[in-house]
C-alpha positions in Angstrom: -17.8 142.3 -33.2 -20.5 145.1 -33.6 -23.0 145.4 -36.5 -25.1 148.7 -36.9 -28.7 148.1 -38.7 -31.1 150.9 -38.3 -29.5 152.5 -35.4 -29.4 149.5 -33.3 -26.1 147.8 -32.4 -25.9 144.0 -32.7 -23.2 142.8 -30.2 -21.9 139.4 -31.2 -20.8 137.8 -27.7 -20.8 134.1 -28.7 -20.5 132.9 -32.5 -20.2 129.3 -33.3 -23.6 128.8 -34.4 -23.0 126.1 -37.4 -20.8 123.6 -35.0 -21.3 123.7 -31.5 -24.1 126.4 -30.2 -26.4 128.8 -31.3 -25.6 132.3 -31.5 -26.4 134.8 -28.7 -26.4 138.4 -29.2 -27.5 141.5 -27.6 -29.7 144.4 -29.2 -29.4 147.7 -27.7 -29.6 151.4 -28.7 -26.2 152.9 -29.6 -25.3 155.0 -26.4 -23.1 157.8 -26.6 -20.0 155.9 -25.0 -20.2 153.3 -27.9 -20.1 156.0 -30.6 -17.0 157.7 -28.5 -15.2 154.4 -28.4 -16.0 153.7 -32.2 -14.3 157.2 -33.5 -12.0 157.8 -30.7 -13.3 161.1 -29.5 -14.0 161.3 -26.1 -17.6 161.7 -24.7 -17.1 165.1 -23.3 -16.3 166.5 -27.0 -19.4 164.8 -28.3 -21.4 166.3 -25.7 -19.9 170.0 -26.4 -20.8 169.0 -30.1 -24.2 168.1 -29.0 -24.5 171.6 -26.9 -22.6 173.5 -29.4 -20.5 174.8 -26.5 -17.0 174.8 -26.2 -13.9 175.2 -28.3 -14.1 172.3 -30.9 -12.3 172.1 -34.1 -14.1 172.1 -37.2 -12.6 168.8 -38.1 -13.6 167.0 -35.3 -17.1 168.4 -35.2 -17.6 167.1 -38.9 -16.2 163.7 -37.6 -18.8 163.9 -34.6 -21.7 164.9 -36.8 -20.9 162.3 -39.4 -21.1 159.6 -36.8 -24.3 160.8 -34.9 -25.8 160.5 -38.4 -24.3 157.2 -39.1 -25.5 155.8 -35.9 -28.8 157.5 -35.9 -28.2 158.6 -32.7 -30.9 160.7 -30.6 -30.0 162.3 -26.9 -31.9 160.1 -24.5 -35.2 161.0 -23.8 -35.5 159.0 -20.2 -32.2 160.1 -18.6 -33.7 159.0 -15.2 -33.5 155.4 -16.3 -29.8 155.9 -17.5 -28.9 157.3 -14.3 -30.7 154.5 -12.1 -29.0 152.0 -14.7 -32.5 150.9 -15.2 -32.5 148.1 -17.9 -35.5 145.8 -19.4 -34.3 142.6 -20.8 -36.2 140.4 -22.8 -34.9 137.0 -24.3 -35.7 136.0 -27.8 -34.9 132.3 -28.5 -35.8 131.5 -32.1 -34.4 129.6 -35.0 -33.1 129.5 -38.6 -34.4 127.5 -41.2 -34.1 127.2 -44.9 -37.9 126.1 -45.4 -38.9 129.0 -43.4 -36.3 131.4 -44.2 -38.8 134.6 -44.2 -39.3 134.0 -40.4 -35.8 135.1 -38.7 -35.3 138.3 -40.5 -38.9 139.4 -40.0 -38.3 138.6 -36.3 -35.4 140.4 -36.0 -36.6 143.3 -38.1 -39.4 143.9 -35.4 -36.7 143.9 -32.7 -34.8 146.3 -33.8 -37.4 148.7 -34.6 -38.5 148.1 -30.8 -35.1 148.6 -29.4 -34.8 151.8 -32.0 -38.1 153.2 -30.3 -37.7 152.0 -26.7 -34.0 151.8 -26.2 -33.7 155.4 -24.4 -35.9 153.7 -21.8 -33.6 150.8 -21.0 -34.9 148.0 -23.5 -32.2 145.5 -24.2 -32.8 142.1 -26.3 -30.9 138.8 -25.8 -30.9 137.2 -29.2 -30.5 133.4 -29.8 -31.3 131.3 -32.7 -30.4 127.7 -33.1 -30.9 125.4 -36.3 -34.3 123.8 -36.7 -32.8 120.5 -37.0 -31.3 120.8 -33.7 -34.1 122.1 -31.2 -32.5 121.3 -28.0 -30.2 124.3 -28.4 -33.1 126.2 -27.6 -33.4 124.9 -24.2 -29.8 125.5 -23.6 -30.2 129.1 -24.6 -33.1 129.3 -22.3 -31.2 128.2 -19.6 -28.4 130.4 -20.4 -30.6 133.4 -20.5 -32.4 132.4 -17.1 -28.7 132.4 -15.5 -28.6 136.2 -16.9 -31.7 136.9 -14.9 -33.9 137.2 -17.8 -37.6 137.2 -17.0 -39.4 137.8 -20.0 -39.2 135.7 -23.3 -40.0 135.7 -26.9 -40.2 132.2 -28.1 -40.3 130.8 -31.8 -41.0 127.5 -31.4 -39.1 124.5 -33.8 -41.3 121.9 -35.0 -40.3 119.6 -32.0 -43.5 119.7 -29.7 -41.5 117.9 -27.0 -38.7 120.6 -26.9 -41.2 123.5 -26.8 -43.1 121.9 -24.1 -40.1 121.5 -22.0 -39.1 125.2 -22.4 -42.7 126.3 -21.4 -42.6 124.3 -18.3 -39.2 125.3 -17.3 -40.1 129.1 -17.9 -43.5 128.4 -16.1 -41.5 127.2 -12.9 -39.5 130.3 -12.9 -42.8 132.4 -13.4 -41.4 134.0 -16.6 -43.8 136.3 -19.0 -43.8 134.3 -22.5 -45.0 135.2 -25.9 -45.1 132.3 -27.9 -44.4 133.0 -31.9 -45.3 131.0 -34.9 -44.3 130.6 -38.2 -47.4 128.5 -39.2 -49.4 130.9 -40.9 -47.3 131.2 -44.1 -45.6 127.8 -43.7 -47.8 124.5 -45.0 -47.7 121.3 -43.3 -46.7 117.8 -44.9 -45.4 118.9 -48.1 -45.4 116.6 -50.8 -43.7 117.2 -54.4 -44.7 115.0 -57.5 -43.1 114.6 -60.3 -45.8 114.0 -63.0 -44.2 114.9 -66.1 -44.2 111.5 -67.4 -47.9 110.8 -66.5 -49.8 113.6 -67.5 -49.7 117.2 -69.7 -51.4 118.7 -67.1 -48.3 119.6 -65.0 -44.5 118.5 -64.5 -44.8 118.8 -60.7 -47.6 118.7 -58.2 -47.0 120.6 -54.7 -49.3 119.2 -52.1 -49.6 120.7 -48.4 -51.7 120.9 -45.4 -53.2 124.0 -43.9 -55.1 124.3 -40.6 -57.8 126.6 -41.3 -59.4 128.4 -44.1 -57.5 131.6 -42.9 -54.4 129.7 -43.5 -55.2 128.3 -46.8 -55.9 132.0 -47.9 -52.3 133.2 -46.3 -50.6 130.2 -47.9 -52.2 131.1 -51.2 -51.5 134.6 -51.3 -47.7 133.9 -50.0 -47.1 131.3 -52.5 -48.5 133.7 -55.7 -46.2 136.4 -53.9 -43.3 134.2 -54.3 -43.9 133.0 -57.5 -44.4 136.7 -58.9 -40.9 137.4 -57.9 -39.7 134.8 -60.2 -42.1 136.3 -63.0 -44.4 133.4 -62.5 -48.4 134.3 -62.3 -50.8 131.4 -62.1 -52.8 130.7 -65.1 -55.9 130.3 -63.1 -56.9 129.6 -59.3 -59.6 127.4 -58.0 -61.0 127.3 -54.7 -63.7 125.6 -52.6 -66.3 128.2 -51.2 -65.9 126.7 -47.7 -62.1 127.5 -47.8 -61.4 123.7 -47.3 -58.8 123.8 -50.5 -57.2 126.1 -53.0 -55.7 124.9 -56.4 -53.1 127.0 -58.0 -52.2 126.3 -61.6 -48.6 127.8 -62.7 -48.3 125.6 -65.8 -45.2 123.4 -65.0 -46.3 123.3 -61.5 -49.9 123.0 -59.7 -50.3 123.7 -56.0 -52.8 122.2 -54.0 -53.5 123.8 -50.6 -55.6 121.2 -48.5 -57.2 121.4 -45.0 -56.7 118.1 -43.2 -60.1 116.8 -44.1 -60.1 117.7 -47.8 -56.7 116.4 -47.9 -57.6 112.9 -46.9 -60.6 113.2 -49.1 -59.2 113.7 -52.6 -56.1 111.7 -51.5 -54.1 113.0 -54.2 -50.9 110.8 -53.0 -52.8 107.6 -53.8 -54.4 108.9 -57.0 -50.9 109.9 -58.4 -49.1 106.9 -56.6 -47.0 106.2 -59.7 -45.4 109.6 -59.8 -41.9 110.2 -58.1 -41.8 111.6 -54.7 -38.9 114.5 -54.6 -37.0 114.9 -51.7 -38.3 118.5 -50.4 -35.2 119.4 -48.1 -32.8 118.3 -51.0 -34.6 120.9 -53.5 -34.7 123.7 -51.2 -31.2 123.4 -50.9 -30.3 123.6 -54.5 
């Protein structure tokens, strides 16, 4: 099965993601051979259309031109690499998560753009993503890629630090190049949702989370405001400590508290609102 996206062909080589294993894919530029196979016209005929040479019927020309436009085909800028069969393969091992559902599409978008720009130079990307709840599958996919000869990796680590350390150690043993990606800048830690509607008129819910730095507090508050605006909600007011240790965002029925670790321990809202019902965050995200 192939999927065309922005001129990049994603070939699904193993699809059983939800049940048995992660899904490994290959992102590569659409080649003339692939287009020929897709439309059932020989590569030689397509080449004649590209060079405007030889006798080709108008109907065939129209079919070829439509296919070239559909797949955003451009002639190879580096024929030497193609002739020498040089390919530069990078392995991307990531995850899919409902609580960070922005992350995977953004990474895939970047991969597609990179392949679109450097595909003529032989760039290929193997893609494998595991469910966040099954981090050990990332280690399995790394082993599969190593067996295919991959020596450079993009790794989006899961929340399981032990698995991440094992992967990094394994890649170090093989002297691989590794770039470690993080989703943490827009995802708070230790997220708690307290239902306070029966305890106060201030809000129906308090959302509390921890950020690792003042920069992350700012990123989280901006991401929260942007997400709420998409649903027609704007904060009535925003408060924040000058030292960047906390931010409060009041959306009337929901108040969001973003703290650094020290400020969260100091204010201890979970204890202060100890009579509030603590909601199941994962269950709420699935609704």
